[in-house]
C-alpha positions in Angstrom: 33.2 -6.3 5.6 30.1 -4.6 6.3 28.0 -1.8 4.5 27.3 1.2 6.5 24.9 4.1 5.9 26.4 7.4 7.0 25.3 11.1 7.2 28.4 13.4 7.1 29.2 17.0 6.6 31.9 18.2 4.1 34.3 21.1 4.3 31.7 23.7 3.5 29.1 22.4 5.9 27.0 20.7 3.6 25.2 17.5 4.6 26.2 14.2 2.4 24.8 10.9 2.5 25.9 7.7 1.3 27.0 3.9 1.8 30.5 3.3 2.7 31.8 -0.7 3.3 34.2 -1.1 6.1 35.1 -3.7 8.7 33.7 -1.5 11.8 31.8 1.4 12.4 35.1 3.0 13.8 36.8 2.4 10.7 34.1 3.6 8.6 34.3 7.0 10.5 38.1 7.0 10.0 37.5 6.4 6.1 35.3 9.3 6.1 37.5 11.6 8.1 40.3 10.6 5.3 37.9 11.9 2.6 37.5 15.2 4.3 33.9 14.5 5.9 32.8 14.9 9.3 30.9 11.8 10.3 27.4 12.6 11.8 26.1 9.1 12.0 27.2 5.8 10.8 24.9 2.9 10.9 25.0 -1.1 9.7 22.6 -1.3 6.6 20.9 -4.6 7.9 20.5 -3.0 11.3 18.3 -0.2 9.9 16.5 -3.0 7.8 15.6 -4.8 10.8 13.4 -1.8 12.2 11.2 -1.8 9.3 10.6 0.0 6.1 10.2 3.3 7.8 13.8 3.2 9.4 15.2 3.1 5.7 13.7 6.5 4.8 10.4 5.1 3.0 9.7 1.6 1.8 12.2 -1.0 1.4 10.6 -3.1 -1.0 12.1 -3.4 -4.4 9.8 -3.0 -7.3 9.1 -5.7 -9.6 11.1 -4.1 -12.8 14.2 -3.4 -10.4 14.2 -7.0 -8.9 14.0 -8.2 -12.4 16.8 -6.4 -13.7 18.9 -6.9 -10.4 18.5 -10.8 -10.6 19.2 -10.7 -14.5 22.3 -9.1 -13.9 23.2 -11.5 -11.1 22.5 -14.3 -12.8 24.5 -13.2 -16.0 27.6 -12.4 -13.7 27.1 -15.8 -11.6 26.9 -17.8 -14.9 30.2 -16.1 -16.1 32.3 -17.7 -13.1 32.7 -14.3 -11.2 32.5 -15.1 -7.3 29.1 -14.0 -5.4 30.6 -11.1 -3.6 32.2 -9.6 -6.6 28.9 -10.0 -8.4 26.9 -8.4 -5.8 29.5 -5.5 -5.9 29.1 -4.9 -9.4 25.3 -5.1 -9.4 25.2 -2.3 -6.4 27.6 -0.4 -8.5 25.3 -0.7 -11.6 22.2 0.4 -9.8 21.3 4.5 -9.8 19.0 3.9 -6.7 20.5 4.7 -3.3 18.0 2.5 -1.5 18.5 -0.5 -3.8 22.6 -0.1 -3.5 22.0 0.2 0.3 20.2 -3.2 0.2 22.5 -5.2 -2.2 25.8 -4.0 -0.2 23.7 -5.4 2.9 23.3 -8.6 1.2 26.9 -8.7 0.2 28.0 -7.7 3.8 26.5 -10.8 5.1 27.8 -13.0 2.3 31.4 -11.8 3.3 30.6 -12.7 6.9 30.1 -16.5 5.5 26.3 -16.4 5.3 24.9 -18.2 2.2 23.1 -15.9 -0.3 19.4 -17.0 0.7 20.3 -16.3 4.4 21.7 -13.0 3.5 18.6 -12.2 1.6 16.6 -13.1 4.8 17.9 -10.3 6.3 15.8 -8.1 3.8 12.1 -9.6 3.8 10.7 -6.6 2.5 12.7 -6.6 -0.6 13.0 -10.2 -1.4 9.8 -12.3 -1.3 9.8 -15.7 0.6 9.6 -17.3 -3.0 12.7 -15.5 -4.1 14.7 -16.8 -1.1 13.3 -20.2 -1.0 14.5 -20.7 -4.7 17.7 -19.2 -4.4 18.3 -21.5 -1.3 17.0 -24.6 -3.6 19.8 -23.2 -6.2 22.4 -23.1 -3.8 21.6 -26.5 -2.3 21.4 -28.1 -6.0 24.7 -26.0 -7.1 22.5 -24.6 -9.9 22.3 -20.9 -8.7 22.9 -19.2 -12.0 20.2 -21.5 -13.5 17.7 -20.7 -10.8 18.6 -16.7 -11.0 17.5 -16.9 -14.7 14.5 -18.5 -14.1 13.6 -15.9 -11.1 14.5 -13.3 -13.6 12.2 -14.5 -16.1 9.5 -14.7 -13.7 9.9 -11.2 -12.6 10.2 -9.8 -16.0 7.0 -11.8 -16.9 5.2 -10.6 -14.0 6.4 -7.0 -14.9 5.2 -7.4 -18.5 1.8 -8.5 -17.4 1.4 -5.6 -15.0 2.3 -2.9 -17.6 -0.2 -4.7 -20.0 -2.9 -4.5 -17.4 -2.0 -0.9 -16.8 -1.9 0.3 -20.5 -5.3 -1.7 -21.0 -7.0 0.4 -18.1 -5.7 3.9 -18.9 -8.3 4.3 -21.7 -11.5 2.7 -19.9 -10.7 4.7 -16.9 -10.3 8.0 -18.5 -13.3 7.6 -21.0 -15.5 6.9 -17.6 -13.9 9.9 -15.9 -14.5 12.1 -18.6 -18.2 10.7 -19.2 -19.1 11.1 -15.6 -17.7 14.9 -15.5 -19.6 15.6 -18.5 -22.8 14.3 -17.4 -22.2 16.1 -13.9 -21.4 19.4 -15.9 -24.3 19.3 -18.0 -26.8 18.8 -15.2 -25.0 21.4 -12.7 -24.3 24.3 -14.8 -25.8 23.9 -18.5 -29.3 22.6 -17.7 -30.2 25.1 -15.3 -29.5 28.0 -17.5 -31.6 26.8 -20.3 -34.4 25.3 -18.4 -34.8 28.4 -16.2 -36.0 30.3 -19.3 -38.6 27.7 -19.7 -39.8 27.9 -16.0 -40.3 31.7 -16.2 -42.9 31.4 -18.6 -45.1 29.9 -16.2 -46.1 27.1 -18.5 -46.4 23.6 -17.7 -43.2 21.6 -18.5 -43.1 18.0 -20.0 -42.2 15.0 -17.7 -39.0 14.2 -18.9 -38.0 18.1 -18.7 -39.1 18.1 -15.0 -37.0 15.0 -14.3 -34.2 16.5 -15.5 -34.7 19.6 -13.2 -35.0 17.4 -10.5 -31.9 15.6 -11.2 -30.0 19.1 -11.7 -31.5 20.2 -8.4 -30.3 17.1 -6.7 -26.8 17.4 -7.8 -26.7 21.1 -7.1 -28.1 20.3 -3.5 -26.5 17.3 -2.4 -23.8 16.3 -4.8 -21.3 17.3 -2.4 -23.0 14.8 0.3 -23.3 11.9 -2.3 -19.6 12.5 -3.1 -18.7 12.1 0.6 -21.2 9.3 1.1 -19.4 7.5 -1.9 -15.9 8.2 -0.3 -17.1 7.0 3.3 -18.7 4.1 1.9 -15.6 3.0 -0.2 -13.4 3.5 3.0 -15.7 1.4 5.0 -15.9 -1.6 2.7 -12.1 -1.3 2.4 -12.2 -1.4 6.3 -14.4 -4.4 6.3 -12.3 -6.4 3.7 -9.4 -6.2 6.0 -11.0 -8.7 8.1 -10.0 -12.3 6.9 -13.4 -13.9 7.2 -15.4 -11.1 5.4 -12.6 -11.2 2.7 -12.8 -14.9 2.4 -16.6 -14.7 1.8 -16.5 -11.7 -0.6 -13.8 -13.8 -3.0 -16.0 -16.9 -2.7 -18.6 -14.9 -4.0 -16.3 -13.4 -6.8 -15.4 -17.1 -7.8 -19.0 -17.8 -8.4 -19.6 -15.0 -10.8 -19.9 -15.8 -14.5 -17.0 -13.7 -16.1 -15.3 -12.3 -12.8 -15.1 -15.9 -11.4 -13.3 -17.2 -14.7 -11.0 -14.3 -14.7 -9.9 -14.6 -11.0 -9.5 -18.4 -11.2 -7.5 -18.0 -14.4 -5.1 -15.4 -12.9 -4.6 -16.9 -9.6 -3.9 -20.3 -11.1 -1.2 -18.8 -13.4 0.4 -17.2 -10.8 0.2 -20.5 -8.7 1.6 -22.6 -11.4 4.3 -20.5 -12.3 5.5 -20.2 -9.0 5.3 -24.0 -8.3 7.0 -24.7 -11.6 10.3 -22.5 -10.5 10.3 -24.3 -7.1 9.8 -27.5 -8.2 12.2 -27.1 -11.3 14.9 -25.7 -8.8 14.9 -29.0 -6.4 12.4 -27.7 -3.8 10.7 -30.6 -2.3 7.2 -30.8 -3.5 5.3 -30.2 -0.1 7.5 -27.4 0.8 7.0 -26.0 -3.0 3.0 -26.2 -2.2 3.5 -24.3 1.2 5.4 -21.3 -0.5 3.4 -21.3 -3.6 0.2 -20.8 -1.8 1.5 -17.6 0.0 1.8 -16.2 -3.5 -2.2 -16.8 -4.5 -4.1 -13.6 -3.4 -7.3 -15.4 -3.4 -8.3 -16.7 0.0 -10.5 -19.7 -0.9 -8.0 -20.8 -3.6 -5.2 -20.3 -1.2 -7.1 -22.4 1.2 -7.6 -25.2 -1.7 -3.9 -25.3 -2.2 -3.4 -25.8 1.5 -5.9 -28.7 1.4 -4.4 -30.3 -1.7 -0.8 -30.2 0.1 -2.5 -32.4 3.1 -3.7 -34.9 0.3 -0.4 -34.8 -1.2 1.3 -35.6 2.0 -1.0 -38.5 2.7 -0.1 -40.0 -0.5 -2.5 -38.6 -3.2 -1.3 -37.0 -6.5 -1.0 -33.4 -7.1 -3.4 -33.3 -10.0 -6.2 -35.6 -8.2 -5.6 -33.6 -4.8 -6.0 -30.1 -7.1 -9.1 -31.6 -9.3 -10.9 -32.4 -6.0 -11.0 -28.7 -5.0 -13.2 -28.0 -8.0 -11.4 -24.5 -8.2 -8.7 -25.2 -10.5 -9.3 -25.1 -14.5 -9.6 -28.7 -15.7 -6.9 -28.1 -18.6 -4.7 -27.1 -15.7 -5.4 -30.3 -13.7 -4.9 -32.4 -17.0 -1.6 -31.0 -17.7 -0.3 -31.4 -14.2 -1.3 -35.0 -14.5 0.4 -35.4 -17.7 3.4 -34.2 -15.8 3.4 -36.5 -13.1 2.9 -39.4 -15.2 5.7 -38.5 -17.5 8.2 -37.2 -15.0 8.2 -33.8 -16.5 6.2 -31.7 -13.9 8.0 -28.4 -14.0 7.5 -28.1 -17.9 3.9 -28.9 -17.7 3.3 -26.5 -14.8 5.1 -23.7 -16.8 2.9 -25.0 -19.9 -0.3 -24.6 -17.5 0.8 -21.2 -16.6 1.3 -20.0 -20.0 -1.9 -21.2 -21.1 -4.0 -19.5 -18.0 -2.1 -16.2 -18.7 -3.2 -16.5 -22.3 -6.6 -16.9 -21.5 -6.6 -14.4 -18.8 -5.1 -11.8 -21.1 -7.6 -12.4 -24.2 -10.4 -12.5 -21.5 -9.3 -8.8 -20.2 -9.2 -7.7 -24.0 -12.4 -8.8 -24.5 -14.1 -7.4 -21.3 -12.5 -4.0 -22.3 -13.3 -4.1 -26.0 -16.9 -4.8 -24.8 -16.8 -2.0 -22.2 -15.9 1.0 -24.3 -18.8 0.9 -26.7 -21.2 -0.1 -24.3 -19.8 3.1 -22.1 -20.1 5.2 -25.3 -23.4 3.9 -26.1 -24.8 4.8 -22.6 -23.0 8.2 -22.7 -25.1 8.7 -26.2 -28.4 8.0 -24.7 -28.0 10.2 -21.5 -26.9 13.0 -23.7 -29.7 12.1 -25.9 -32.3 12.4 -23.0 -30.8 15.6 -22.1 -31.1 17.2 -25.2 -34.7 15.8 -25.5 -35.7 17.1 -22.3 -34.5 20.6 -23.1 -36.1 20.5 -26.8 -39.7 19.3 -25.7 -40.7 22.4 -24.2 -39.5 24.4 -27.2 -41.7 22.0 -29.4 -44.8 22.7 -27.5 -44.0 26.4 -27.5 -44.2 26.4 -31.4 -47.5 24.5 -31.4 -48.9 27.1 -29.1 -47.9 29.6 -31.4 -49.4 28.1 -34.4 
């Protein structure tokens, strides 16, 4: 039985869209007619997915939150002993999003045809990442699918929590920075010309600070739009350059060498890599294959290359901890924890511990940087406003001295 997406007209001539399960498109059309609908189009869900995201009426990706939720539901149902096809049907009925329901029913249709769950998920590569599919495949091979799904749900939930924390932490600094820039521009473009114009009409020589303030105000009024356009063009140009892999590699290499940013980048990439590797190894995936998959989730290209080089050394008989340590890119504590895991036979547990350690360090570092940024920005804004006020008051003080 397959899943078909249909468009049809009801008896009042209104267009209807939805998902219907049937053996063939012909039977699906007949089922629609039995409901009093006139079918306009009936198309297999997987066929639409294979054409790319646009064919699905938008992005076919599943957000981290939705992926974590459906994985948790599937793990719970699987642990309860419910057959996989029934569990998939139940999950599809639980979701309120038609796009996700369409994908899950497409997976279910492939499972009903006799495919494994991992192969069925492979028909939707935009929705289910390679890590997700490889881990499910390992769970099916080892007979621990419910355990693997629970681990995947925890992984996706952890990612979602981290994403939300980063977003919430960045809201206030971004708002503060935006408001500060708008205030300074407003003062220079509208307030300063009105006040300083009075002094210019008096014909007296203005203090140096006041003249600089007038020059800054005139510059913003005359060239502000050009500067804004230049910033936008520069940002677009840098974004285009960073699409080149060699330039991006050099840029990310430079980032890793910076004092605070480099430590932050190494920590966040290491946490992501070790947690992914822990899930794969704990699910029974062979270490070399696990390293290949885990390297793909590392966004930093130099660190991804380091993982690939480490995999080559492991293939040649070297230990994982020694191979990663030779790259000089991974934190020493991570290397030591992995070495402990290798010697004790508890590598997945030690990888989880290393990921937790790096995640805590990255989070505390982000909180520290934000905690420093806020008072520094407030102090900077105070100095800027003070200079503007002094530049406005200096001519008034000079006028008072002349009057005396």
